[in-house]
C-alpha positions, -999 to 999 in steps of 0.1 A, spaced: 756 -97 204 742 -125 184 731 -116 147 691 -116 146 672 -138 114 663 -127 86 648 -141 52 657 -130 20 622 -117 19 625 -95 45 659 -84 36 648 -72 5 612 -59 20 640 -37 46 657 -28 13 630 -16 -7 616 9 19 654 18 28 653 33 -7 620 46 -7 624 65 28 655 82 18 653 90 -27 613 94 -23 599 110 15 635 121 29 637 147 -3 598 155 -2 599 169 32 627 191 28 613 207 8 578 204 27 599 223 50 617 247 29 584 258 21 569 262 56 600 287 63 591 312 34 559 318 52 576 333 83 568 334 118 578 294 125 566 299 161 531 291 151 531 276 116 516 243 120 531 235 87 561 236 102 557 220 127 542 188 113 571 183 87 595 188 113 576 153 129 576 140 97 613 142 95 623 134 126 597 98 122 619 86 89 655 97 103 645 74 132 629 48 109 659 52 86 682 48 115 660 16 128 666 -1 91 703 9 92 707 -13 125 685 -41 119 703 -50 82 734 -42 106 727 -70 129 711 -93 110 716 -128 94 705 -135 64 695 -169 55 683 -182 21 664 -220 29 659 -225 -5 705 -233 2 699 -252 34 705 -291 39 682 -292 66 678 -329 52 639 -330 61 639 -306 95 617 -279 104 643 -247 110 641 -210 102 626 -200 68 608 -236 61 573 -234 51 553 -261 72 517 -273 74 503 -288 102 474 -302 107 452 -298 147 448 -336 156 418 -325 169 396 -305 149 416 -320 115 420 -282 102 452 -276 85 475 -245 86 503 -235 65 526 -212 81 567 -204 77 586 -194 100 604 -158 93 620 -134 118 605 -104 141 597 -78 119 585 -101 91 556 -120 110 522 -116 99 499 -138 111 474 -135 88 494 -139 57 508 -170 77 547 -157 91 552 -165 118 581 -154 141 608 -178 150 601 -170 191 564 -178 184 554 -207 201 540 -232 174 578 -220 155 593 -227 189 577 -260 191 585 -272 155 618 -261 149 642 -291 147 612 -316 142 607 -333 108 577 -345 92 553 -367 110 564 -360 142 533 -345 165 543 -309 184 526 -301 213 518 -260 220 510 -245 246 477 -222 238 458 -205 267 425 -230 264 459 -258 273 485 -279 249 474 -282 213 484 -310 192 495 -309 162 512 -331 133 533 -319 106 525 -331 73 553 -311 49 585 -292 56 592 -269 24 626 -249 17 608 -226 -4 
């Protein structure tokens, strides 16, 4: 199985969430289950069933995060020598050649992607078009309305 790329920031966010789940949320739900059990009949105890459902969610998320971390390759873009090329983790300033609007994107892993924050997945059409290109190159991206062309204005390794 191939490793999934993850930025240093992405790894940090997953580790923070994992710590929160294991040290805060898991003990809280165990306490809630214990308190609900003290109320008697478990068949009709909504608090007990809600706490058990929450426990299932927490345990599932812990397994999910541990799996992602175990199957990831953390890439620190600040230590790469990509010689000006767009690679995973780079921050790229693009200019739409039609509207001349500028947009900045950082290429990240699937779990980190957030278009509103300017974080796009390495598997997205825009990222795929940019990877391997350099500052000054023109890239074509297939959009619902046809091919859009962008010029790579700046590539940063932040």
